[in-house]
C-alpha positions as CSV (number, residue, x, y, z in Angstrom):
1,M,-16.7,26.5,-9.5
2,R,-14.8,23.0,-10.0
3,R,-11.5,23.1,-9.1
4,T,-8.1,21.0,-10.2
5,D,-7.8,17.3,-9.9
6,K,-4.2,17.0,-7.9
7,D,-4.2,13.5,-8.3
8,L,-4.7,13.5,-12.0
9,L,-2.4,16.0,-12.5
10,V,0.8,14.7,-11.5
11,T,-0.4,11.6,-13.0
12,G,-0.4,13.6,-16.0
13,L,2.8,15.4,-15.4
14,K,4.4,11.9,-15.1
15,R,3.1,10.9,-18.5
16,L,5.1,13.9,-20.1
17,A,8.2,12.8,-17.7
18,I,7.9,9.9,-19.4
19,T,7.3,11.2,-22.9
20,V,10.7,13.1,-22.8
21,V,12.3,10.3,-21.8
22,L,10.9,8.5,-24.7
23,M,11.7,11.3,-27.1
24,F,15.8,11.6,-26.4
25,T,15.6,7.2,-26.0
26,A,13.5,6.8,-29.8
27,P,16.2,8.9,-31.7
28,L,19.1,7.0,-30.1
29,I,18.0,3.6,-30.5
30,L,17.4,4.3,-34.6
31,W,20.5,6.6,-35.0
32,Q,22.4,3.2,-33.7
33,A,20.5,1.0,-35.9
34,F,20.9,3.3,-38.9
35,K,25.0,3.3,-38.1
36,N,25.4,-0.4,-38.2
37,Q,23.1,-1.6,-41.3
38,E,25.3,-4.3,-42.3
39,H,25.0,-5.6,-38.0
40,F,22.6,-8.8,-37.9
41,L,21.1,-7.1,-35.4
42,F,19.4,-4.3,-37.5
43,W,16.3,-4.9,-38.0
44,P,15.3,-5.8,-34.3
45,V,16.9,-2.8,-33.1
46,C,15.5,-0.1,-35.7
47,I,11.8,-2.2,-34.6
48,L,12.4,-1.5,-31.3
49,G,13.6,2.3,-31.9
50,I,10.2,2.9,-34.2
51,I,7.8,1.0,-31.5
52,T,9.6,3.5,-29.1
53,A,9.2,6.7,-30.9
54,F,5.0,5.8,-31.7
55,F,5.4,4.9,-28.1
56,A,6.8,8.3,-27.3
57,V,4.1,10.2,-29.3
58,F,1.2,8.0,-27.5
59,M,2.6,8.9,-24.2
60,G,2.6,12.9,-25.1
61,F,-1.0,12.3,-26.3
62,K,-1.9,10.4,-23.2
63,G,-0.2,13.1,-20.9
64,I,-1.6,15.9,-22.3
65,M,-5.0,14.7,-22.4
66,T,-4.9,13.7,-18.6
67,I,-3.4,17.4,-17.8
68,V,-6.0,18.3,-19.7
69,D,-9.0,16.1,-18.0
70,S,-7.5,17.3,-14.3
71,V,-8.2,21.1,-15.4
72,F,-11.5,20.8,-16.6
73,G,-13.3,17.6,-16.0
74,K,-13.8,14.6,-17.7
75,K,-16.0,14.9,-20.5
76,T,-19.7,13.3,-19.7
77,K,-21.9,12.2,-22.4
78,S,-24.9,14.0,-23.3
79,R,-28.0,12.9,-24.6
């Protein structure tokens, strides 16, 4: 019977912790950008918020996949 890889599980949990932080940071950055639309830094701040939001989604998927790999093992290609 296969056991859980604890180091990989901790890595996945760290990625999910980063995801939670980014999930609160990205909307805050976007809110600040749309609140100050007449400011000259509107576009750079808006782009930064969008990139942060996409990175939050990416880190969420990577964290969940890492946890799944730690519990069930990595997929092997069978030919």
